[in-house]
N, C-alpha and C positions, 0 to 999 in steps of 0.2 A: 783249977781256979783261974789261971791265966787264960784258958780257953774261953771261959764265960765272959771275962772282961773284954776280950777281943770281939766277941760276937755282939756285944751291946754297943760298941762304937762304930762298927762297920755295917753297911747295908748290902744286902745281896743284889745281884743284877736284876732279879725279878722285881724287887722293891723299887729300884731306881726306875725301871720301865713304867711301872704303875704310876709312880709319882709324876714322871714327865708327861705321861698321857693325860692325867688329870689337869695338869697345868695348861697344856695346849687346848684342851676342850674348853677350859674356862676362858682362855683368850679368844677362841673362835666364837663362843656364845656372846661374849662381850662385844666383839666386832660386829656380829650380826645385829645385835641390839642397837648399836650405834647407827648402822646402815638403815635399819627400819625406822629408827627415830628420825634420821635425816629425811627419808622418803616421806614420812608422815608430815613432817614439818613443811617440806616442799609442796606437797599436795595441798596442805592447808593454806599455804601462802598463795598458791595459784588460784585456789577456789575462793578464798575469803578476800584476800587483798587485791588480786588481779582479775578476779572473775568477771566483773563488769566491763573491764577494759577489753578482755578477749571476746566477750559476748558482742560488744559493739563492733569489733573487727570482723567477726563472723557475719553479723547482720549487714555490714556494708559491702559485702561481696556479691550482692545481687546485680547481675549484668543485663542491661537492656540495649539491644542494637538500635542504632539510629541511622537511617539512610538520608543522605543529602544529595539532591539531584545535581547533575552537571550539564553544561551546555550540550545541546544536540549537535550531531555532525552536520556539516554543510554539504550542499549539493552543487557541483560544478558541471559545466558542459565540457566537451572533449578538449577545448582550448583553454581551460582554466577560468572561464567566465562564471561568476557566481550566479546561481539560479535561486538557491534557497540558503538563507543565513540566519543569524541571530543578532538581535539588537539588545544590548545590555540596558536594564531598567532599574531604577531605584525601587526598593521593596521594603515593606514592613512585615515581619513575621511574628508568630506567637508559638511558643512551645509549651505544651501542657504537661505537667508532671502527673505522676500516678496519684499523688496525694493532694493535688489541687482540688479545692472545693468550689462549688458553684458560686457562692457568694464572692470568693476571691476572684474568679474569672469575671464576674459581673463588675466588680470594682475596677479591674484592669480595663474592661471594655469602656466603662465610663471615663476613665482616665484618657484612653486613646481618643475617644469621641471629642474630647476637649482640645485635642491637638491636631487631628486630621479630619478631612471630610470624607464620608463614606456614603455613597449613594445606596439607598435602601430598595432599589428597583428589583433586586433579586429576592427580596423577602416575600415568602409565600403566606397564604392565609393560615396554614398550619403553623408556620413560624410565629406569626402574630399571636395566635391563640396560646401557644406554649409560653411565649414571653409574658403575656398578660397573666397567665397562671403563675409564672415564676414571681412576678411582682405582687400578685394578690393571692397567694397560695391558700391562706385560711378561708378567705371569702369564696374562692373558686370551689373548694372541696365542700364547703358548707352548703352549697347549692344542691348537692346530692343528698337526698333524704335518707334518714336512718333505715327506712324500709328498703330503699334501693340498695344501700350498702349491705344490708343483711341478705338480700336476695343474691347479691354477687358473692359474698363471703361464704354463704352456705352451700355453694355448688361444689361438692366434693369431687366432681369429675374433672375439675380444672386444677392446674397447679397454682401455686401462690403467685407466680409471675404472670400467668394468664389472667388471674382474677384482678391483679393490679392493672394490667393492660386494659381490661374491660372497664375498670373504674376510671382510668385516665381518659378513655374514649368518651365515657358518659360525661365527665367534667367538661371536655372540649365542646360537646354538643350544647352545653348550657351557656357557653360564652356567646354573648349577643353582639350584633353589629355595633351597638352603642358602646359596648365595652371596648371593642377594637378601635373605634373612632376616638376613644379617650386617650389613646397613645399619642403623645406629642411627637413633633418632628425630631426633637432631641432624643427621645426614647427610641424612635424607629432607627435612628442612626446608631445608637448603642446596640440595638438588636442586630443590625446589619453586620456590625463588628463581632458581636457575640456569636452569631451563627457560624461565622468563619472560624472562630476560635474552637468551637466544639466539633467541627467537622473532620478533624484529623485524629491520628493516633497519639497516644501518650509518647512524649519525648521526640515526636516527629514534627519539625518546623512546618507550620501552616501559614500560607500567605494570606495576610489580611488585606493588603493593598499593594498593587504592583502596576507599573507602567505609567499611571497618572499621579504618582507621588511627586509633589512639588518640592523644590529644594528647601523651601521654608518648613514644610511638614517633616521632611527628612531630618532637618537640623533640630527642630523642636523635640521630636521623639528621641533622637540620639542623645540630647542633653538630659533627658529624664528617664533613661533606661533603668536607673537605680530605683525609680519610683514605680516602675511597671514590670514586675517579675514575669519572666517568660517572653517578654517582648524584645525584639532585636531589629536593627536596621541592617540591610544587606543588599546585595545585587542579584536581581532576577534577570531573566532574559525572555525575549519575545521572538517567536518564529516569523520570519519575513520572506515572502516570495518575490522575486524580481522578474517573474514570467507568469503569463496566464495559462501556461500549459497545464491542463487538468491532470495529466499523468504524473506530475510531480507529487500529487496527493496533498493531503492536509493532516494536521495534527489536532488533537483535542487541546483545550486550554486548561490551566489549573482550575478554572471555574467549573468546567464540564467534567474534567477528570477522565478516568477509565470508563469506556462504554459499559453499560450494565451487562450486556450479553457476553462480554469478554472479561468481566471482573475477576472471576475465579482463576482464569487462565493467567492473567498478569500478576495477581496477588501471589500465586504459587511460584512466580519467578522473581519475587523480591520487589515488586513495584508497590508504590503507595497509591491510595485511591485517587489522589489529586494529581498524579503524574500526567505529563503530556505523553501521549502515545500516537503513533501513526494510525490513521483510520481509513486511508484509501491509497491505492496505487503504490508509488515508489516509497512514500513515507511508511506505508503499512508493510510492504513486501520486505523492506530492509530495516525494519524496526530494531532488530537485535544488533545491527551494526551501528545505526544512527544514535541509539539511546545512550551508549556509553556505559561506563562503570561508575556507580555511585560511590561517594565517600561513605565508608561505614565506620562508625565509632561506637564504643561501648560506654554507656554512662554507669559509673559506679555510684550506687545510691545507698543511703542509710535506711533504717527501718521506717523512717517517716517519708521516704520517697524523695528526699532531698539529694540532689546530685553532688557528690563529693569530688568526683574526678571523672574526666572524659578521656578515654584511652583510644587512640587511633588503631583501627584494625586493618583497614584497607584504604589506600589513597584513591581518591576519585580520578577518573580519566574522562575527558570529553569524548563524545561519540566520534567514531571514525567518519571521514569524509568520503563521499561518493563522487567519482568522476564518470559522467554519463558519456555515451557514445554520440549523443545529440550534438549537432553543430548549430550554435545559436544563430549565426548569420544565415545559414541555410533554412533554419526553422522559421526565423522571422520573415524571410522572403516567402516561404511556403504559406505562412499564415496570411500574409498580405494578398497573395495570389488567390488562394482558395476563398478568402473572405470576399474579395472583389467579385469573383464569379458567382458566389452564393447570392449576393445582393443583386447582381445583374440578372440572373435567371429568375429570382423571386419577383423582381419588378417587371418581368416580361410576361408574355401571354402563356396560357396553358400550364401555369405553375401552381395550380391550386393544391396539389398533393406534394409538391416539392418543398424541402426545407433544409437539406444538408448535403455536404460533399466531404469525402475522405481522401487523404493522400498519405502514402508511405514511401520513403526512400531508404534503402539499406545497402550495405556492402554485401554483395552476394558471396564473397569469399570467406567472411568470418561472422556474418549475421549482425554486425553492429548497425543499429538504427541511426541513421543520420538525421532524419526528419520524420515526424509523424504528426499529422494535422487532421482534426475534425472540426468543422464549423457548421453551426446550426443557426437558423434565422427565426426570430420571433417578432411579432408585431407589438410594439410598445403601446399599451392601452391608453397612456396619457397623450403621447405625441401622434400616435397613429402610424408612425414610421417603423420600418423594419430595422431591428438591431441584431448583430451577429454575436453569438456566444461560442465559447470553446466546447467542443465535444470530442476531444482527442481520444478518449476511452472508447469511442465508437469504432475506432480503427480495428479493435480486436474484440469488441462486444456486439456490434451491430451486424446482422447477417442479411444478405440479399442475393438474388439470382444475378450471376455475373455476365451471362450472355456469352458471346463468341470468344471472349478472352480465354476460355477453357479449351478451345478447339485443338491447341497443341497437345494437351493432355489426352484428348479423345483419340487423336491419331497415334500418339505414343502407346496408348492402351491397345489400339488396333495392331500396331507393330508387335507388342509384347505377346498378344494372344493369337496371332496369326490371322487377324481379320483385315490386315492391310500390310503392304510391303513398301519399302522405300522406293519412291519413283512410280508407284502404281497409278495407272490412269483409270478413272471411273467416269461415267457419263452423268453430268449434272443435268437433270430433267425434272419436270414436275412429277411427283410420285402420287399415284392414284391407288388408294386402298378402299376396299369394299366398305361402304357405310360411313366414310369420312370425307371431308373436304380435301382437295388436292394440297399437297405440301410442297412448297417451292423455296428456292433461294432468291434473295432479293434482286440480285443482278441478272437472273435468268428466270423470267416468269413463264415462258412458254416453250423455249427451244430445247435442243439437246446439245450440250457443250461438253467436250471432253476436258477433264481437269485432272491433274496429278496432285500429289500431296502438297507440293510447294504452291501450286496455284490455288488449291483449296484454302490455304491459309491466307495467301495474298488477297484473294477476292472474297474470302469468307463464305465458302460454299457450305450451305446447310445440308444439301443432298449428300455430299461426300461423307459427312459425319453420320447421317442416317444410315447410309449403306454399310458403314463400319459397324454401327450398332446392330443392324440386321444380321450381318455376318457373325458378329460376336455372340448373338443369340441363336446361332445355328439355323437361321432362316434364309430364304431366297426371295428377292423381290419379284413379284408377278403383277403386272399391271391389272388393276381392278380385282386383284385377289385379296385374300385376308392378310392382315399383318400377323403372320404366324412366327413368333420368335419366343425362345425360352426366356421368361422374365428373370431367371437367375443371372442373366447377363448383367443386370444392374450391380451384382456383387463383384463381378470381374472389373467393371468400370470403377466402382468405388475403391476397390483394393488398389488399383493402379493409381487413381487420383490421390489416394492417401499418401503414396510414396513421394508425391510432390508437395504435400501439406494441405491439400484440399479436403475439407470435411473432417479434419482431425485437429487436435491442438498443435499449435506451432511450437510450443515450448518457450514462449516469451516469458521473461522474468517479471511479469506483472500478474496480479491476482484477477480471478474471475474471467478468464478468457473463454469466449464462446467457440463452439465447434461448428455451428451451422445446423441446418435442418436436413435430415435425410429420411424422408417418409418411407415407411416399410411397405412391402407388397405392391409395387407399382404395376400398372398394366403396361402393355406393349407400347402404347402411344407415349406414356410418360418416360419410357426408356429413350425414345427418340428425342423427347424434350431434354432429357439429361445430357445427351450427346452434344447439344448446342448451348448448354449452360442455362436452361430455363426450367429446371426442376429443383435440384438441391441448392442450398444457399451457402454462401461463404462470407468471411470477413475480408476486409481490405488487406489485413495483415497476412491472411492465408494466400491471397493473390500475390502479394509481394514475395512471400516465401516460395511459392510455386514458380514464379518467373526467375527468381534467384537460383533455384535448383536447375533450371534449364541453362541459365547464363554460366554457371560455374562447372557445367559438364555432368550434372546428375547427382550432386551431393546435397542432400537436404540439411541445412544448417539452421539451428534455432535462432530466431531473432532475439536481440537483447539490448536493453537500454543502459545497463551499467557496464562500463569499460574497466574501471579499476576501483579498488577500495584503498584509501590512503589514511595514514595516520594524520591527526590534526595538524594544521599548519603551525609551524613553530613561531612564525613572526607575523602572520597575517598578510605577507607579501608573496610567499611562495607556497606551493603545495608541499604537504608532508611526504615522508617516504612511502613507497608503495607497500601496503600490507598484504594485499591480494590482487593479482592481475587475473581478471575473469577470462578464462580461455574460451575459444570458440567451441561450440557443442555440435558435433556432427551426428545427426539422428539416423540417417540411413543413406544408402546409395540406391537409386532407382534401378529397376530391372531392364532398362533399355541400354543398348550399346552406344558407344561414343558416336558411331556413325549415324544412328537414328536421332540422337540429340542434336548433332550438328546439322542434320537435315532440317529440323524444326527451327534452329537458329537462323539458318539460311532463309527459310520461309518468312520468318519475322523481319529479317532485313528487307526482304522484298515488299513487305507491307509498307515500309517507310519510303523506299526508293524506286519501286516499280510504279510507273504511271497508273496502273490499275489497282495499286494497293489502297486499302481503305484509309490509311493515314498518310498517303503520299502528299496531299495538299498541305498538310501540317508540317511534315518532317523532310520534305524533299531538298530543302536548302540548308541543312544544318552545316555550321561552319566550325572547323577545328576538331570535329569528332564525327564518327559514324555510329548510329545506334540501330536498335531493332526492337520491334514491339508488335502488339496486336490490340485492335479495338474490339469493343463488345457492346451489343445492344440486347436487352432482354425485355420481352413483354411480360407484365405481371399484373396483379390486382392489389389495390391499395387497402391494407388492413391495419396499418399502424395507428390510424386516427380513432377517435371516439365513434361509436356507432351512429351518433347523431350527426356526424360530419356528412355533408351531402356527397362527398366523394368516396365515402367508405364503400369498399367492394368494387369500385370502378377500375377500369383498365388504365394502367399507366406504363411508363417505360423507364428502365434503368439503363444507364450508359457506364461503360468501364474502359480501362486502358491499362495494359501492362507492358513493360519494356525494360531494356538494359542498355548500358553504354559504358565505354566504347565497345563496338561490336567485336573487335579482335581480342581485347583484353579487358573484360568487364570490371568496372569499379563501382558502378551503381546499378541497382535494380529498383524499379518503381512500380507503383500501382495506384490507380485513381478509381474511385467508385462514387457515382452520383445517382442515388436511387430516386425513383418517381420524378424524373426530370421533366416529363411532359404528359399531359392527359390527352394529347392529340398525337397518335402514332404516325401521322403523316408529316408532322412538324416537330423535329427533334433537334434541340441544340446539342452541341458536343463540347462542353467545357472540359470533358475528360481528356480529349486530345490536346486542347490548348494548354491546360495545366501541365500535362506531361512535357510538352515542348518548352514552355517557359521555365520549368524547373530544371530540365536537363541543360538548357542554355545557361542558366544562372550557375549551376554547379561548375561547369567548365570555365565560365568567366571568373568565378570566385577562385577557382584553383589557379588560373593564370595570374590573377592579381597577387595571390599569396606567394607564388613562385617568384614573381618579380620583386616583391617586397621582402623576400627571404623568410616568410612565415609559413611556407608549405611544410607539411609533415607534422608529426606529433609535437606536443608542447614539452620538449625534453628538459627545458630549464624549469618547468613547473611554475612559471610566473603567473600570479593571479591577476585577473582583469575585473574591472567594475562592469556591472551589467550594462549592456547597450540598449536594453529594451525600454528602460524608463518606467517600467511597471513596479509598483510597490503594493503588495497585498499582505496585510498583517493578519496574524492568526485570529481565526474566528470571523473575519470579515466576509468570507465566502458563504458562511452559514448564517450570517446576520446576528452573530453573538455579541 
């Protein structure tokens, strides 16, 4: 009995374990219930109470990049004189939102028209028609009959967009001249503003008026910005040239924007349609350097397209500056000298086919172009007088026969291929070939004169060159015999000439360089013409590179107009730090020995200082320096004019000149080319020689003055200088925009 009472009051271990387990399970389930309840309540709170708030947060994270243009890099000459810069201008812009409606834009355009003057000169007929339709939409579309609408809409072969486009075109066709004349002057001004507002991208500032914004207009608009959503007053800039040098190039304006043929190219690189871009020469060649880095910001918008916040992504940086190798003082002198000679020749006799002269001066050691000038003359239709225009690009784009200036290359080709040796004497005599007229040298019409390689250059012997050409072609001269030479000799000549830069691209850092004309499959007589510079054609730049290669001992160096790339000026008074120093680019070493090249340099010295030299009368009395060079004359036919020109196809004469100085340690190499100088081969003026002398004299006089004043050498302090030219050419003026 005691055993039973004890068992009823005490639990076994198994019973205790079961009881504890049940209790813990209940606690666990209750805890899970509480957690799930809290989670459900939280989700309900977020969805029901905060749902709209979070939805708005999500919708406002649409990001749209906005590019803002920056000032374009400046262009300076080698001494820090500004050649191309930027003038700040007041501007009024408009930024269209994605949600902006047409009526809203029209209201803003009307508001602006009341505050500013906008010339409607750029408004097109299409603009007027579209604007009239915008103002009279119901009336315009009612002019299209139901039958016409049905015919358009029933064409299942076209998309909805194509059908709408066809309908719009039909509506425009029904707009009459009377309708367009009904647009008032005020409405046309609104249209001029409205068309600018619609021409840009969403969120991209579009210039409505720039440059001619008066202080009063700027102030009026600034005071009413709150009434004109999207409108802003800011500072724009205008490209200004302080030199007439054509090679500086030009840029488009915001009005013209990116040229259509390059639109996709620039858009793929982050440009906007109305961006300024370089469209010729230096401005085009160095576009990526001059353009700079735009300011890029992201507009955070809500679902309605309203900008909530603008977040900077990339700070804008002005374009880098270019320091050219051009010396402005030397350039200005060369332009004056060449212009004077162009006018003098054109106003003289036998100049019916003449209209241009080219000049290039470069450093033969590193290829830096110190001066490059091309001048062309036109007769003014109103005054009847001749006017001179810039044609600097012709120095590397216009090609002509150079005449005897290439004779050093002919002899050097003879050296290279065993058709001549240093010091070799040949007989200069009239050459008689079966079936052709006698071929003679100008200074020796009938006799037999022994000449060596030095004399052949000094006196400009044609016969010496022809005999080299015959030997190069594996032939032998026989009086009254056939001209039997292998025409493949032309390839040996051209390969050798190419080593000096003749007939190939020079590598100048400007676009659209010409290589000259090299006609294929010439006959034997043409190879003789080639040897004296009267067959293939060359640019003045090629002639300058050729003589520079001789001057520096046989190294062909690429000519270049850009010396340095600099960071933007920090204060407008000094040049910025150097970003890139453009190095000299050596293209090849010619296949002639130092002795052979020195022999030609000696011959060129004799041209200037030997009484029998062809340039002796011009260079015999140089003071403070000694130089060396070669003159050239080439007979040709005039084909540059219109076929109706009475001189088309008639015989004319080119004159040329190449040289270098000082003779012992060359600093400059130069070339002059004056095509079609005379239509009378017995009366030939020689501005080529006179220009070469004037410019070498000026170079050394300028150098002497700068040494005396302490300005010689590079502009190490980087001090900027105002333009000494006095020229001011604003963007668009050259193209009449």
